[in-house]
Structure formats: structure tokens, C-alpha cells
N, C-alpha and C positions, 0 to 999 in steps of 0.2 A: 359777573365780570369774567371776561374771557382771559385765560392765562396765556402767556406767551410760551413758545417752544422752550426757551431757556428756563422759565419758571417751572414748567412741567418736568424738564430734565433734572433740575435741581431738586425737585420734590422726590423724584425717583432715586437720585443719589442719596438723599437723606434716609429714605427707606432702606436702601441697600446697606448704608452705614449701620443700621439697626439690625438687619437680617444676618450679616456676617458674624457679629458677636453671638447672636442667638444660636446660629449653627454650630459655633465652636463650643458654646455651653452644652448643647445637645450632644455633641461628640464626646465631651468630657464625661457626661453622665453615661453614655454608651460604653466608654472605656471602663468605668466603675462596674457597670453591669457585667461586662465581659470578664472582669477579674473575679467577680462573685461566681459566675457560671463556671469558669475554669476551676476555681477552688472547690466547687461542688461536683465537678465532673459532668456538668450539663452541657448540651450542645450550644454553640454560640448562635447558630442560625435556627430560628424557630419560625417557620413559614406561617403558622397560624397567627402568631403575634403580629407579623408584618401585615398580614391581611386585615387583622382587626384595626391596626393603626390607619391603614389606607381607607378602610371602610368608614371609620369614625371621621377622618378629616375630609373625605369627599362628601360625606353627608352634611358636615358642618359648613362647608363652603357655600357662600351666598352669591358666588359669581363676581365678576363676569368670567373668571377663568373657568374653563370646563373641568368637570370632575376628572376626565381622562388626563388632563394636564397636571392637576394636583397629584393624581396617582403616580404619574411618571416622575415628577419632581421628587416625591417622597420615596419612591423606589430607589432613586439615585442617592438621596440623602442616607437612606438606610444601608445601601450597599457600601457607601463610603465609610459609614460607622462600623460596619461588619469588617471591612478591610483593616481598619484601625485596631479593632479587637483582636484580629488574627495576628497582627504585627506586634501588639503590645507585649512587652516583657516586664510590666510593672508588678508590684507586690501582690 
């Protein structure tokens, strides 16, 4: 059965409604990690960890999104999390 444009857009909207809370959950975990790093005197940005995450996710992707796009998206997600960690004044 061929779906209509509206049905496809509604399906994307439902996925987006799931993605945003997951991004916020990920950001909350990054904030906790940042607090631990700060308490231990560790650097907030660890390029090797970022590379490992991107490598793992691009390898796991089954498409159709190209690996380069997955990498680009996650670089932005991780940059946003790092910015939160730098701004965080939590305990």
C-alpha cells in the first residue's frame, strides 16, 4: 500500500517526537559525566571518545543515511553536549 504525503509526514513527526526526548536524555547524561570529570579534574573534551562514538554509530548504521551524515549529526550532538557541560554549574 502506497502511503500519502501526509501519512509519511505524520510518521516523521512521530519519530521526531521520540528523538527529541532521547536527545534530552542523552544531554542529561552528558551533564552528569561532565560533573564527574570536573570533580576528578579530567578534561571535558576527549577527542578519542568522540571518535569511538562516531565510529561505532557509523558502523552500526544500516542506511539509507550515509555514514558521513550520521557522523555529522553526532558531531553536532556531542558539540551541543560539550557546550552544556562547559556552562553547567551543577553540583
